[in-house]
C-alpha positions in Angstrom: 14.8 -29.1 -10.6 15.6 -25.9 -8.7 13.2 -23.0 -9.3 14.9 -19.7 -9.0 12.4 -17.3 -10.6 10.1 -16.1 -7.5 9.9 -12.8 -8.8 7.7 -14.0 -11.8 5.7 -16.4 -9.6 6.2 -17.9 -6.1 5.0 -21.5 -5.8 1.8 -21.9 -4.3 2.1 -21.7 -0.3 0.8 -25.0 1.3 -1.6 -22.9 3.4 -2.9 -21.4 0.2 -3.4 -24.9 -1.4 -5.1 -25.9 1.7 -7.5 -23.2 2.1 -7.9 -23.1 -1.9 -9.3 -26.8 -1.9 -11.4 -26.2 1.2 -13.0 -23.0 -0.5 -13.7 -24.8 -3.8 -16.5 -26.4 -1.9 -17.5 -23.5 0.8 -17.0 -20.4 -1.4 -18.4 -21.2 -4.8 -21.7 -19.4 -4.7 -22.2 -16.0 -6.1 -21.4 -13.5 -3.2 -23.7 -11.1 -4.7 -26.7 -13.0 -3.8 -29.1 -13.6 -0.9 -29.5 -17.3 -0.2 -27.6 -19.1 2.2 -24.7 -20.3 0.1 -24.2 -17.1 -1.4 -24.2 -15.1 2.1 -21.7 -17.8 3.3 -19.5 -17.0 0.0 -19.9 -13.2 0.9 -18.7 -13.8 4.3 -15.7 -15.7 3.6 -14.9 -12.9 0.7 -15.2 -10.1 3.4 -13.0 -12.1 5.8 -10.4 -12.5 3.3 -10.7 -8.8 2.6 -10.2 -7.8 6.2 -7.2 -10.3 6.3 -5.4 -8.6 3.3 -6.3 -5.3 4.3 -4.7 -5.5 7.8 -1.5 -7.0 6.2 -1.0 -4.4 3.9 -2.1 -1.4 6.3 -5.2 -0.4 4.8 -9.3 -0.5 5.8 -11.2 -3.4 4.5 -13.2 -1.0 2.6 -10.3 0.5 1.0 -9.2 -2.9 -0.7 -10.6 -4.6 -3.8 -9.8 -7.8 -5.7 -8.8 -7.9 -9.5 -8.0 -10.5 -12.0 -4.2 -9.9 -11.8 -1.6 -7.3 -10.7 -1.6 -6.0 -14.0 -5.3 -5.4 -14.0 -4.9 -3.7 -10.4 -2.2 -1.5 -11.9 -4.2 -0.4 -15.0 -7.2 0.4 -12.9 -5.2 2.1 -10.4 -3.1 4.2 -12.7 -6.1 5.0 -15.3 -9.1 5.5 -12.4 -7.0 7.9 -10.4 -6.2 9.9 -13.4 -9.8 9.7 -14.7 -10.9 10.7 -11.3 -8.5 13.7 -10.9 -8.8 15.4 -14.5 -10.0 18.7 -13.0 -6.4 18.6 -11.2 -4.6 18.0 -14.5 -3.5 15.5 -16.9 0.4 15.1 -15.9 1.7 11.8 -15.0 5.1 11.3 -13.0 6.6 7.9 -13.1 10.0 6.4 -12.7 12.2 5.0 -15.4 12.2 1.4 -14.2 8.5 1.0 -13.5 6.8 -2.5 -14.3 5.8 -2.5 -17.8 2.0 -2.5 -16.9 2.5 1.2 -15.3 4.7 2.3 -18.5 1.8 1.2 -20.8 -0.8 2.6 -18.7 1.6 5.9 -19.3 1.5 5.5 -22.9 -2.1 5.2 -23.2 -2.6 8.4 -21.1 -0.4 10.2 -23.3 -2.2 8.8 -26.6 -5.4 10.2 -25.0 -3.8 13.7 -24.7 -2.0 13.5 -21.3 1.7 14.5 -20.4 4.1 12.1 -18.9 7.3 12.9 -17.0 9.7 9.7 -16.5 12.2 10.2 -13.6 15.5 8.4 -14.3 17.5 6.0 -12.1 21.2 6.2 -11.2 23.1 2.7 -11.7 21.5 0.9 -8.5 18.4 1.4 -10.2 16.7 3.9 -7.8 15.1 7.2 -8.5 16.7 10.2 -7.3 14.2 11.5 -4.6 14.9 15.1 -5.3 14.2 14.7 -8.9 11.1 12.8 -8.1 9.7 15.7 -5.8 10.7 18.3 -8.4 8.5 16.4 -10.9 5.7 15.9 -8.8 5.7 19.5 -7.7 5.0 20.6 -11.4 1.8 22.4 -11.9 -1.2 20.0 -13.3 0.5 16.8 -11.8 -2.5 14.4 -11.3 -0.5 11.4 -10.3 2.8 9.7 -9.3 3.6 6.0 -9.5 6.6 4.7 -7.9 7.3 0.8 -7.2 8.4 -0.4 -4.0 11.0 -2.8 -5.1 12.2 -3.4 -8.8 11.2 -6.4 -10.0 14.5 -7.1 -12.1 17.1 -6.1 -10.0 15.4 -5.9 -6.6 16.6 -2.4 -5.7 14.2 -0.7 -3.0 13.0 2.8 -4.2 12.8 5.8 -2.0 9.0 5.4 -1.3 8.9 7.3 2.1 10.7 10.2 0.5 8.4 10.3 -2.5 5.3 9.8 -0.4 6.3 13.2 1.6 7.1 15.0 -1.6 3.5 13.9 -3.1 1.7 14.9 0.3 3.5 18.4 0.2 2.2 18.7 -3.4 -1.1 17.4 -3.0 -0.5 14.8 -5.4 -1.4 11.1 -4.7 1.0 8.2 -4.9 0.3 5.0 -6.4 2.7 2.5 -5.0 3.2 -0.9 -7.1 4.0 -3.4 -4.1 4.1 -6.6 -6.2 7.8 -7.8 -5.1 7.4 -6.7 -1.4 3.8 -7.6 -0.3 4.1 -10.2 2.2 8.0 -9.9 2.2 8.6 -6.6 3.7 6.3 -4.0 5.6 4.3 -2.1 3.5 5.9 1.4 2.6 4.2 4.4 4.2 2.3 7.4 2.6 0.5 5.6 -0.4 -2.9 6.8 -1.9 -3.2 3.7 -4.3 -1.4 0.4 -3.9 -1.1 -2.7 -6.1 0.0 -6.2 -5.6 -0.3 -9.5 -7.2 -1.2 -12.8 -5.2 1.1 -14.9 -7.2 4.2 -13.0 -6.4 3.5 -14.1 -2.6 2.7 -17.6 -3.0 -1.0 -17.4 -3.7 -2.8 -18.4 -6.7 -2.6 -16.8 -10.1 -5.6 -14.6 -11.1 -5.8 -12.4 -8.1 -4.5 -9.0 -7.6 -5.0 -6.2 -5.2 -6.2 -2.7 -5.8 -6.2 -0.5 -2.6 -7.6 2.9 -2.7 -7.1 5.3 0.4 -10.2 7.1 1.4 -10.3 10.5 0.1 -8.4 9.6 -2.9 -10.3 10.6 -6.3 -10.8 7.6 -8.2 -13.4 7.1 -11.1 -13.4 3.8 -13.1 -12.0 4.1 -16.7 -14.0 1.0 -17.5 -17.8 0.5 -17.7 -19.6 0.3 -14.5 -20.2 -3.0 -13.1 -21.9 -3.7 -9.5 -18.8 -6.0 -8.3 -16.1 -4.8 -5.9 -17.6 -1.8 -4.9 -18.1 -0.8 -8.6 -14.1 -0.6 -9.1 -13.6 -4.1 -10.3 -15.8 -5.8 -13.1 -16.6 -9.3 -12.9 -17.4 -12.2 -10.8 -15.1 -12.5 -7.8 -13.2 -15.8 -7.6 -14.0 -16.4 -3.7 -11.7 -19.7 -3.5 -8.6 -18.0 -5.2 -9.2 -15.0 -3.1 -9.2 -16.8 0.1 -6.1 -18.7 -0.9 -4.5 -15.4 -1.6 -5.2 -14.2 1.8 -4.1 -17.2 3.4 -0.7 -17.1 1.5 -0.1 -13.3 2.4 -1.0 -13.9 6.0 1.3 -16.8 6.3 4.1 -14.9 4.6 4.0 -11.6 6.4 3.9 -13.8 9.8 7.3 -15.2 9.1 9.9 -12.3 8.5 12.5 -15.0 9.4 12.2 -16.8 6.2 12.8 -13.5 4.3 16.2 -12.8 6.4 17.3 -16.3 5.4 16.8 -15.6 1.7 18.5 -12.4 2.1 21.6 -14.1 3.3 21.4 -16.6 0.5 21.2 -13.8 -1.8 24.1 -11.9 -0.4 25.9 -15.1 -0.9 25.2 -15.3 -4.4 26.4 -11.7 -5.2 29.7 -12.1 -3.5 30.3 -15.5 -4.8 29.3 -14.6 -8.6 31.5 -11.6 -8.0 34.5 -13.4 -7.1 34.4 -16.5 -9.3 33.4 -15.2 -12.7 35.6 -12.5 -14.4 33.8 -9.7 -16.4 30.6 -10.1 -14.5 28.4 -7.1 -13.1 26.2 -7.6 -10.0 23.5 -5.2 -10.5 21.1 -3.6 -7.9 21.8 -1.8 -4.7 23.4 -4.4 -2.5 21.9 -3.3 0.8 18.7 -1.7 0.2 17.0 -4.3 -2.0 14.4 -7.1 -1.6 15.2 -10.0 0.1 15.0 -12.5 -2.5 16.3 -10.9 -5.6 20.0 -10.8 -7.4 20.7 -10.0 -10.8 24.2 -10.1 -12.5 25.3 -9.8 -16.3 28.1 -11.7 -17.8 30.0 -10.0 -20.5 30.6 -11.9 -23.8 27.7 -14.3 -23.1 24.1 -14.2 -24.7 21.2 -14.4 -21.9 19.3 -16.8 -24.0 22.5 -19.1 -24.3 23.1 -19.2 -20.7 19.4 -19.8 -19.4 19.3 -22.8 -21.7 22.3 -24.3 -20.3 21.3 -23.6 -16.8 17.7 -25.1 -17.5 19.5 -28.3 -18.7 21.5 -28.6 -15.6 18.5 -28.1 -13.4 17.9 -24.4 -12.6 15.0 -22.3 -13.7 16.3 -18.6 -13.9 14.9 -15.4 -15.6 16.9 -13.2 -18.0 16.0 -9.4 -18.3 12.5 -8.5 -18.0 10.1 -11.4 -17.6 7.5 -9.3 -19.3 9.8 -8.7 -22.3 12.2 -11.7 -22.6 10.3 -13.1 -25.5 11.0 -10.3 -27.8 15.0 -10.8 -27.5 15.3 -6.8 -26.8 17.6 -5.7 -23.8 15.6 -5.0 -20.5 14.2 -1.4 -20.4 15.3 -1.5 -16.4 19.0 -2.4 -17.4 19.1 0.2 -20.1 17.7 2.9 -17.8 20.2 1.7 -15.3 23.1 2.0 -17.9 24.6 -1.1 -16.8 25.7 -4.3 -18.9 23.1 -5.8 -20.4 24.8 -9.1 -21.8 24.3 -12.5 -20.3 21.7 -11.1 -17.9 20.4 -13.6 -15.0 17.7 -12.9 -12.7 17.8 -15.2 -9.5 14.8 -14.9 -7.3 14.7 -17.1 -4.3 11.0 -18.7 -3.6 10.2 -19.7 0.1 12.3 -22.8 1.5 15.1 -22.5 -1.0 17.5 -25.1 0.2 21.3 -23.9 0.8 22.2 -26.9 -1.0 20.5 -25.9 -4.2 22.5 -22.3 -3.9 25.6 -24.1 -3.4 25.1 -26.3 -6.4 24.2 -23.3 -8.4 27.3 -21.4 -7.4 29.7 -24.5 -8.2 28.2 -25.2 -11.4 27.9 -21.4 -12.7 31.3 -20.3 -13.5 32.0 -23.5 -15.6 28.8 -22.8 -17.5 29.7 -19.2 -18.2 33.4 -20.3 -19.1 32.0 -23.1 -21.6 29.7 -20.6 -23.4 32.5 -18.0 -23.7 34.7 -20.5 -25.1 32.2 -21.7 -27.6 31.7 -18.1 -28.6 35.4 -17.6 -29.4 36.4 -15.9 -26.2 39.2 -17.2 -24.0 39.1 -17.1 -20.4 
């Protein structure tokens, strides 16, 4: 089976597996206690925090571990809005943000706040000028912009957005789930979120980084854990494994360049060999591991089933809304074709042979599905 859904979750990195197994014996104790095994767990937790902070370009005392990337986003968005209530109750987001951001925005609206959603062009990137205009509105408390889109891979103009936010005195939350460990952290963020299972760490570890000087107040009942920012017992072994995987991925940029070349090959061959197909997202300014395309006259679910039978695990539309059978909010916002949508996202060590096999199989699979639907090719 060729696994092509790394944007959803990357297989566990070998170094993460090794560290996790060791840490189950060395880091199991409560890091908040004072006896020897607990102090050792605290030391290991602090070491992992320092490693993650260094990789992400933060200070160790700015980094906190959550139970998921989604929880990190919820705490980042709602905590910053709560901390800046005196500045205003207006939130700015991009139209193609992850559902965790959009759900937080909806909750903010339900509680009396206001939200402005900045649209995107056909590549999926927000217009930097429109984003700057939006954050300059009076009463803006927070702006949110992902580093790269989770469905089509397009990089967002984070540097330009950060400069606009700095000029307006507005903090910027950057959801870096798809680029952490794969690309340098974009500059200018005030709050940063990420998820370990996206870079080959274990599931159940998210990262919330809050710059010193950013007003933030927990929207949840206070807890003594994680600097009073994240409630609940720290999963020290999983955090250690997450830090090991992040460090290993960031230290191997050549692997990301190799994956980017494979993605470029998929982009070009799909466009050349399949009629009525739209390859989606920015062809140049993109995450290294994601390519998305849509095939007219084909149901996405049918195509995924056939590819699964042929030995390929791929995704369709939004990984967070696929079960609803509704078109992806990302594709709709971009105004692109939504029929027969396939997202291929390559994990570490994807072989060229698997990509070649996929590209050889795909045209015939699409042709057969179209033929069965009564569409001649």
